[in-house]
C-alpha positions in Angstrom: 8.4 3.3 -2.8 9.0 6.2 -1.3 9.0 10.1 -2.2 9.1 13.7 -0.7 6.9 16.6 -1.0 8.0 19.7 -1.0 4.7 21.9 -1.2 3.6 24.9 0.1 1.5 25.7 2.9 0.8 23.1 5.5 -2.3 22.0 3.9 -1.6 21.6 0.2 1.5 19.7 2.3 -1.1 17.3 3.8 -3.2 16.7 1.1 -0.1 15.5 -1.7 0.9 13.7 1.3 -2.3 11.9 1.4 -2.4 11.5 -1.7 1.0 9.9 -2.4 -0.1 7.5 0.6 -3.0 6.4 -1.1 -1.3 5.6 -4.3 1.5 3.5 -2.6 4.3 5.8 -1.9 6.0 6.7 1.9 5.8 10.1 1.8 7.8 12.4 3.6 7.4 16.5 3.5 10.0 19.3 4.0 9.3 22.6 4.2 11.8 24.1 1.9 13.8 23.4 -0.9 17.3 23.5 0.8 15.9 21.5 3.7 15.0 19.3 0.8 18.1 19.0 -0.7 20.1 18.6 2.5 18.1 15.2 2.9 19.1 14.2 -0.2 23.1 14.9 0.5 22.5 13.7 3.7 22.3 10.0 2.4 18.5 9.5 3.0 16.8 7.5 -0.1 13.4 8.3 -1.6 13.0 6.8 -5.3 11.2 10.1 -6.7 10.5 13.8 -5.5 7.8 15.5 -5.7 7.4 19.3 -5.7 5.3 22.5 -6.5 7.1 24.9 -8.5 6.4 28.1 -6.6 8.1 27.7 -3.2 8.9 29.8 -0.2 12.4 30.0 1.8 13.7 31.6 -1.9 14.1 28.3 -3.7 11.6 27.3 -6.4 10.4 23.8 -6.9 12.2 24.2 -10.4 16.1 25.2 -8.8 15.6 21.9 -6.6 15.0 20.2 -9.7 18.1 21.5 -11.0 19.9 20.7 -8.1 18.6 17.4 -7.5 19.1 16.5 -11.2 22.9 17.8 -10.6 23.6 15.4 -7.6 21.7 12.4 -8.2 20.8 12.2 -12.1 18.7 9.1 -12.1 16.5 10.3 -9.5 13.1 10.9 -10.9 11.6 14.6 -10.3 7.6 15.6 -10.6 6.9 19.0 -10.7 3.3 20.9 -9.9 2.1 24.0 -10.5 -1.4 25.9 -11.2 0.0 28.4 -13.5 0.0 27.5 -17.0 3.1 29.9 -18.0 5.2 28.1 -15.5 5.3 24.6 -17.6 7.2 26.2 -20.8 10.4 26.4 -19.1 9.9 22.9 -17.0 9.4 21.1 -20.5 12.4 23.1 -21.8 14.9 21.6 -19.2 13.3 17.8 -19.4 11.1 17.5 -15.8 7.7 16.3 -16.0 5.2 18.4 -14.6 1.8 17.6 -13.4 -1.3 20.8 -13.4 -2.7 21.4 -10.4 -5.9 21.3 -9.6 -5.0 16.6 -9.6 -6.5 13.8 -8.6 -4.6 10.6 -6.8 -5.2 8.7 -10.0 -3.6 11.8 -12.5 -0.9 11.6 -10.0 0.2 8.0 -9.9 0.2 8.2 -13.7 2.4 11.1 -13.8 4.8 9.7 -11.2 4.4 6.1 -13.4 5.4 7.9 -15.9 8.3 10.1 -14.7 9.6 6.8 -12.7 9.6 4.9 -16.0 11.2 7.8 -18.6 13.7 8.0 -15.9 14.1 4.0 -15.5 15.0 4.4 -19.7 16.9 7.2 -19.4 19.6 5.3 -16.6 19.1 2.5 -19.1 20.4 4.2 -22.3 23.3 6.0 -20.4 24.2 2.3 -19.4 24.1 1.2 -22.9 26.6 3.9 -24.1 29.2 3.1 -21.5 
């Protein structure tokens, strides 16, 4: 399985990348939302997107999630935040979120749930077609 982590700060990114590897993902780190989106649009394949909500560079993790959903509606997206007030908008828009700090076990469970929900949505869409 592969995921990319769009995380703020090098230390936070390194911790997230190591956790992703620990739970069985090949993890790539990108420095900002524009780079993440360009990577996906270039055809690079990932099984999931994992991003902080608060990010440098002008594009928030939620902005990235919206754009990813627009271009790749079946791609699972998990957002993270240490700010409780950020979760409302994320949930209203139908994205999954994990609160910081999180453990490798809770990250694994959140990603498993996010991927399973995305798979179910894709099945439902196919069944309607």
